[in-house]
C-alpha beads as a LAMMPS data file, in Angstrom:
LAMMPS data file: protein, C-alpha beads

243 atoms
242 bonds

1 atom types
1 bond types

-500.0 500.0 xlo xhi
-500.0 500.0 ylo yhi
-500.0 500.0 zlo zhi

Masses

1 110.0

Atoms # bond

1 1 1 -333.907 -80.661 -93.938
2 1 1 -332.305 -78.184 -96.346
3 1 1 -334.566 -75.251 -97.248
4 1 1 -333.944 -72.882 -100.180
5 1 1 -336.136 -70.010 -101.389
6 1 1 -335.759 -67.280 -103.996
7 1 1 -335.704 -64.214 -101.774
8 1 1 -338.743 -61.969 -102.090
9 1 1 -340.887 -64.288 -104.200
10 1 1 -344.214 -65.722 -103.061
11 1 1 -347.206 -66.599 -105.263
12 1 1 -349.493 -64.393 -103.163
13 1 1 -347.339 -61.322 -103.819
14 1 1 -345.428 -62.059 -107.029
15 1 1 -347.873 -64.269 -108.942
16 1 1 -350.945 -63.042 -110.766
17 1 1 -354.041 -62.742 -108.600
18 1 1 -356.368 -64.170 -111.244
19 1 1 -356.661 -67.813 -112.239
20 1 1 -355.618 -69.363 -115.511
21 1 1 -359.289 -69.521 -116.503
22 1 1 -359.848 -67.361 -119.559
23 1 1 -363.085 -67.099 -121.537
24 1 1 -363.191 -68.590 -124.999
25 1 1 -361.350 -66.238 -127.359
26 1 1 -358.607 -66.560 -129.985
27 1 1 -355.112 -66.555 -128.547
28 1 1 -353.948 -64.590 -131.562
29 1 1 -355.516 -63.338 -134.787
30 1 1 -353.907 -62.710 -138.144
31 1 1 -355.271 -60.275 -140.707
32 1 1 -357.393 -57.143 -140.517
33 1 1 -361.028 -56.205 -140.307
34 1 1 -363.362 -59.004 -141.273
35 1 1 -360.485 -60.983 -142.781
36 1 1 -359.112 -62.371 -139.547
37 1 1 -357.721 -65.845 -138.949
38 1 1 -358.120 -66.880 -135.278
39 1 1 -355.495 -69.200 -133.821
40 1 1 -355.799 -71.098 -130.536
41 1 1 -358.278 -70.679 -127.710
42 1 1 -357.467 -68.808 -124.505
43 1 1 -359.913 -71.079 -122.679
44 1 1 -357.312 -73.850 -123.037
45 1 1 -355.039 -71.845 -120.731
46 1 1 -352.083 -69.466 -120.840
47 1 1 -350.067 -71.042 -118.015
48 1 1 -346.697 -70.728 -119.767
49 1 1 -347.308 -67.078 -120.512
50 1 1 -348.348 -66.424 -116.930
51 1 1 -345.264 -67.950 -115.318
52 1 1 -342.904 -66.231 -117.761
53 1 1 -344.667 -62.890 -117.271
54 1 1 -344.576 -63.333 -113.488
55 1 1 -340.815 -63.838 -113.661
56 1 1 -340.509 -60.831 -116.011
57 1 1 -342.274 -58.604 -113.485
58 1 1 -340.385 -60.027 -110.500
59 1 1 -336.979 -59.502 -112.053
60 1 1 -337.954 -56.014 -113.220
61 1 1 -338.827 -55.104 -109.638
62 1 1 -342.609 -54.905 -110.074
63 1 1 -345.451 -56.691 -108.346
64 1 1 -348.201 -57.930 -110.690
65 1 1 -351.371 -55.911 -111.301
66 1 1 -353.994 -56.198 -108.589
67 1 1 -356.633 -57.557 -110.998
68 1 1 -358.452 -60.652 -109.776
69 1 1 -360.157 -61.307 -113.130
70 1 1 -358.273 -62.444 -116.255
71 1 1 -357.454 -59.631 -118.685
72 1 1 -359.708 -59.050 -121.675
73 1 1 -358.566 -60.242 -125.117
74 1 1 -356.431 -57.644 -126.953
75 1 1 -355.657 -55.806 -123.697
76 1 1 -351.961 -55.005 -123.056
77 1 1 -351.663 -57.670 -120.362
78 1 1 -353.405 -60.318 -122.477
79 1 1 -351.098 -59.575 -125.412
80 1 1 -348.051 -59.850 -123.155
81 1 1 -349.235 -63.170 -121.728
82 1 1 -349.775 -64.539 -125.231
83 1 1 -346.350 -63.345 -126.363
84 1 1 -344.746 -65.028 -123.368
85 1 1 -346.836 -68.165 -123.911
86 1 1 -345.218 -68.626 -127.305
87 1 1 -341.808 -67.848 -125.783
88 1 1 -342.397 -70.601 -123.210
89 1 1 -342.823 -73.126 -126.028
90 1 1 -339.132 -72.590 -126.885
91 1 1 -339.710 -72.981 -130.613
92 1 1 -338.797 -74.996 -132.574
93 1 1 -337.461 -77.664 -130.182
94 1 1 -339.902 -77.186 -127.293
95 1 1 -342.983 -78.816 -128.861
96 1 1 -340.865 -81.816 -129.897
97 1 1 -339.764 -82.189 -126.306
98 1 1 -343.342 -82.127 -125.040
99 1 1 -344.373 -84.658 -127.687
100 1 1 -341.487 -86.968 -126.790
101 1 1 -342.041 -86.800 -123.030
102 1 1 -345.790 -87.291 -123.422
103 1 1 -345.161 -90.464 -125.398
104 1 1 -342.533 -91.935 -123.047
105 1 1 -343.299 -94.324 -120.145
106 1 1 -342.462 -93.395 -116.554
107 1 1 -339.966 -96.243 -116.126
108 1 1 -336.937 -97.232 -118.190
109 1 1 -337.615 -99.875 -120.832
110 1 1 -335.875 -103.208 -121.239
111 1 1 -334.287 -101.838 -124.427
112 1 1 -332.432 -99.113 -122.521
113 1 1 -334.784 -96.210 -123.221
114 1 1 -334.869 -93.865 -120.240
115 1 1 -338.309 -93.112 -118.820
116 1 1 -339.661 -89.917 -117.313
117 1 1 -338.640 -90.816 -113.755
118 1 1 -334.939 -91.047 -114.629
119 1 1 -335.076 -87.993 -116.900
120 1 1 -336.854 -85.887 -114.270
121 1 1 -334.665 -86.878 -111.317
122 1 1 -331.272 -87.361 -112.928
123 1 1 -331.329 -84.780 -115.746
124 1 1 -333.812 -82.051 -114.861
125 1 1 -333.854 -81.789 -111.074
126 1 1 -330.123 -80.845 -110.893
127 1 1 -330.781 -77.971 -113.330
128 1 1 -333.746 -76.754 -111.300
129 1 1 -331.792 -77.071 -108.052
130 1 1 -328.854 -75.152 -109.500
131 1 1 -331.119 -72.254 -110.477
132 1 1 -332.831 -72.114 -107.103
133 1 1 -329.523 -72.350 -105.219
134 1 1 -328.420 -69.233 -107.152
135 1 1 -331.629 -67.417 -106.263
136 1 1 -333.130 -67.764 -109.751
137 1 1 -336.729 -68.799 -110.473
138 1 1 -337.044 -72.019 -112.497
139 1 1 -339.869 -72.538 -115.039
140 1 1 -341.038 -76.133 -115.361
141 1 1 -342.729 -78.051 -118.129
142 1 1 -344.969 -80.597 -116.391
143 1 1 -346.020 -83.747 -118.233
144 1 1 -349.380 -84.975 -117.003
145 1 1 -350.514 -87.670 -119.417
146 1 1 -349.226 -90.340 -121.741
147 1 1 -350.387 -90.303 -125.330
148 1 1 -349.164 -90.595 -128.906
149 1 1 -351.785 -88.101 -130.078
150 1 1 -350.209 -84.675 -130.722
151 1 1 -353.379 -82.763 -129.850
152 1 1 -353.231 -84.196 -126.311
153 1 1 -349.995 -82.324 -125.564
154 1 1 -351.997 -79.235 -124.608
155 1 1 -353.202 -81.023 -121.475
156 1 1 -349.724 -80.709 -119.986
157 1 1 -348.909 -77.768 -117.742
158 1 1 -346.269 -75.228 -116.701
159 1 1 -345.246 -74.177 -113.192
160 1 1 -342.711 -71.768 -111.722
161 1 1 -340.455 -73.169 -108.987
162 1 1 -339.275 -70.684 -106.351
163 1 1 -337.826 -72.918 -103.657
164 1 1 -337.397 -76.398 -102.269
165 1 1 -337.025 -78.418 -99.094
166 1 1 -334.662 -81.369 -99.369
167 1 1 -334.929 -84.237 -96.903
168 1 1 -331.587 -85.891 -97.599
169 1 1 -331.959 -89.033 -95.475
170 1 1 -334.882 -90.548 -97.439
171 1 1 -333.907 -88.524 -100.517
172 1 1 -337.174 -86.634 -100.959
173 1 1 -337.764 -83.197 -102.482
174 1 1 -340.608 -80.782 -101.732
175 1 1 -340.541 -78.295 -104.599
176 1 1 -342.357 -75.011 -103.915
177 1 1 -344.203 -73.773 -107.008
178 1 1 -346.395 -70.999 -108.337
179 1 1 -349.281 -72.532 -110.274
180 1 1 -351.389 -70.138 -112.406
181 1 1 -354.363 -72.454 -111.859
182 1 1 -354.258 -71.602 -108.139
183 1 1 -353.730 -67.852 -107.624
184 1 1 -352.307 -66.581 -104.322
185 1 1 -351.572 -70.127 -103.094
186 1 1 -348.296 -70.135 -101.128
187 1 1 -348.561 -73.770 -100.021
188 1 1 -348.356 -75.698 -103.309
189 1 1 -345.662 -78.372 -103.327
190 1 1 -344.524 -80.857 -105.957
191 1 1 -343.139 -83.852 -104.044
192 1 1 -340.907 -86.571 -105.468
193 1 1 -338.212 -89.061 -104.499
194 1 1 -334.640 -88.774 -105.750
195 1 1 -334.478 -92.480 -106.569
196 1 1 -336.116 -93.150 -109.974
197 1 1 -337.545 -96.564 -109.163
198 1 1 -340.157 -98.371 -111.241
199 1 1 -342.769 -97.079 -108.799
200 1 1 -341.584 -93.459 -108.932
201 1 1 -344.233 -90.769 -109.084
202 1 1 -344.545 -87.108 -108.220
203 1 1 -347.267 -85.979 -105.833
204 1 1 -349.112 -82.743 -106.454
205 1 1 -352.391 -80.981 -105.767
206 1 1 -355.474 -83.130 -105.368
207 1 1 -357.846 -82.504 -108.233
208 1 1 -355.129 -81.744 -110.770
209 1 1 -353.995 -84.303 -113.327
210 1 1 -351.159 -86.530 -112.006
211 1 1 -347.592 -85.439 -112.693
212 1 1 -345.681 -88.046 -114.702
213 1 1 -342.493 -86.004 -115.022
214 1 1 -341.080 -82.510 -115.360
215 1 1 -338.285 -80.634 -117.076
216 1 1 -336.729 -77.209 -116.768
217 1 1 -337.796 -74.934 -119.611
218 1 1 -335.512 -72.327 -121.112
219 1 1 -336.321 -68.772 -120.078
220 1 1 -335.255 -65.716 -122.035
221 1 1 -336.019 -62.318 -120.485
222 1 1 -338.313 -59.915 -122.273
223 1 1 -338.899 -56.292 -121.225
224 1 1 -342.222 -55.686 -119.542
225 1 1 -344.347 -53.268 -121.618
226 1 1 -344.519 -49.778 -120.152
227 1 1 -348.308 -49.725 -120.187
228 1 1 -348.248 -52.841 -118.007
229 1 1 -345.704 -51.614 -115.450
230 1 1 -347.649 -48.369 -115.163
231 1 1 -350.510 -50.341 -113.564
232 1 1 -348.289 -52.670 -111.559
233 1 1 -347.117 -52.008 -108.018
234 1 1 -343.403 -51.165 -107.708
235 1 1 -341.292 -53.503 -105.606
236 1 1 -338.207 -52.567 -103.675
237 1 1 -335.076 -53.217 -105.657
238 1 1 -334.669 -55.143 -108.871
239 1 1 -333.433 -58.575 -109.758
240 1 1 -330.972 -59.229 -112.527
241 1 1 -332.350 -61.496 -115.206
242 1 1 -330.420 -64.668 -115.941
243 1 1 -330.902 -67.109 -118.812

Bonds

1 1 1 2
2 1 2 3
3 1 3 4
4 1 4 5
5 1 5 6
6 1 6 7
7 1 7 8
8 1 8 9
9 1 9 10
10 1 10 11
11 1 11 12
12 1 12 13
13 1 13 14
14 1 14 15
15 1 15 16
16 1 16 17
17 1 17 18
18 1 18 19
19 1 19 20
20 1 20 21
21 1 21 22
22 1 22 23
23 1 23 24
24 1 24 25
25 1 25 26
26 1 26 27
27 1 27 28
28 1 28 29
29 1 29 30
30 1 30 31
31 1 31 32
32 1 32 33
33 1 33 34
34 1 34 35
35 1 35 36
36 1 36 37
37 1 37 38
38 1 38 39
39 1 39 40
40 1 40 41
41 1 41 42
42 1 42 43
43 1 43 44
44 1 44 45
45 1 45 46
46 1 46 47
47 1 47 48
48 1 48 49
49 1 49 50
50 1 50 51
51 1 51 52
52 1 52 53
53 1 53 54
54 1 54 55
55 1 55 56
56 1 56 57
57 1 57 58
58 1 58 59
59 1 59 60
60 1 60 61
61 1 61 62
62 1 62 63
63 1 63 64
64 1 64 65
65 1 65 66
66 1 66 67
67 1 67 68
68 1 68 69
69 1 69 70
70 1 70 71
71 1 71 72
72 1 72 73
73 1 73 74
74 1 74 75
75 1 75 76
76 1 76 77
77 1 77 78
78 1 78 79
79 1 79 80
80 1 80 81
81 1 81 82
82 1 82 83
83 1 83 84
84 1 84 85
85 1 85 86
86 1 86 87
87 1 87 88
88 1 88 89
89 1 89 90
90 1 90 91
91 1 91 92
92 1 92 93
93 1 93 94
94 1 94 95
95 1 95 96
96 1 96 97
97 1 97 98
98 1 98 99
99 1 99 100
100 1 100 101
101 1 101 102
102 1 102 103
103 1 103 104
104 1 104 105
105 1 105 106
106 1 106 107
107 1 107 108
108 1 108 109
109 1 109 110
110 1 110 111
111 1 111 112
112 1 112 113
113 1 113 114
114 1 114 115
115 1 115 116
116 1 116 117
117 1 117 118
118 1 118 119
119 1 119 120
120 1 120 121
121 1 121 122
122 1 122 123
123 1 123 124
124 1 124 125
125 1 125 126
126 1 126 127
127 1 127 128
128 1 128 129
129 1 129 130
130 1 130 131
131 1 131 132
132 1 132 133
133 1 133 134
134 1 134 135
135 1 135 136
136 1 136 137
137 1 137 138
138 1 138 139
139 1 139 140
140 1 140 141
141 1 141 142
142 1 142 143
143 1 143 144
144 1 144 145
145 1 145 146
146 1 146 147
147 1 147 148
148 1 148 149
149 1 149 150
150 1 150 151
151 1 151 152
152 1 152 153
153 1 153 154
154 1 154 155
155 1 155 156
156 1 156 157
157 1 157 158
158 1 158 159
159 1 159 160
160 1 160 161
161 1 161 162
162 1 162 163
163 1 163 164
164 1 164 165
165 1 165 166
166 1 166 167
167 1 167 168
168 1 168 169
169 1 169 170
170 1 170 171
171 1 171 172
172 1 172 173
173 1 173 174
174 1 174 175
175 1 175 176
176 1 176 177
177 1 177 178
178 1 178 179
179 1 179 180
180 1 180 181
181 1 181 182
182 1 182 183
183 1 183 184
184 1 184 185
185 1 185 186
186 1 186 187
187 1 187 188
188 1 188 189
189 1 189 190
190 1 190 191
191 1 191 192
192 1 192 193
193 1 193 194
194 1 194 195
195 1 195 196
196 1 196 197
197 1 197 198
198 1 198 199
199 1 199 200
200 1 200 201
201 1 201 202
202 1 202 203
203 1 203 204
204 1 204 205
205 1 205 206
206 1 206 207
207 1 207 208
208 1 208 209
209 1 209 210
210 1 210 211
211 1 211 212
212 1 212 213
213 1 213 214
214 1 214 215
215 1 215 216
216 1 216 217
217 1 217 218
218 1 218 219
219 1 219 220
220 1 220 221
221 1 221 222
222 1 222 223
223 1 223 224
224 1 224 225
225 1 225 226
226 1 226 227
227 1 227 228
228 1 228 229
229 1 229 230
230 1 230 231
231 1 231 232
232 1 232 233
233 1 233 234
234 1 234 235
235 1 235 236
236 1 236 237
237 1 237 238
238 1 238 239
239 1 239 240
240 1 240 241
241 1 241 242
242 1 242 243
């Protein structure tokens, strides 16, 4: 069994201590005063913003704030999470990717179209493995349903991989992840086989939607706001950010 971990990272110490369970509030508002246009709903989740912000803090050498309740709308931390949420979408190509993967079947089709199993195992897992082998956290876009309806895409999810165990004889991976839906959980594992058969599936946490496939999302570093690091706990050393 080969075991790899990003040194110093654990969800209980480097992830946020509050759950991805925000009260209903606009994600962002345009305009001033009474002439405001609300966009989005924080109650739908800010998972992408949380995993990007967690990596921001980790690589800047800071532990996350000790808060166990989600930040209030318009607070510095909330604004940073929203900013990083939009960064995690990797505009303009990211939403197209989510739409495409949500519409695809798990298995390859008779017409030669590759399904999510092949794409996850053959294309995306090597990228994730390469990051983790270099000691770099890997953000994941996780596809959890199949639908042709664009508004269903929001039911997908994002995780942050920080290590893996590879059982080479049966070809099985146990991917260690930080999930904003489960704060302080150091035992969450996304399990999958390296052979994309017609029966391929990934196993995850009971109670969550099933994982149909995953891909590595592009991360670009963003400086952590000073008013946020002032309330965060310093960590020893810093980590160099990599794309």
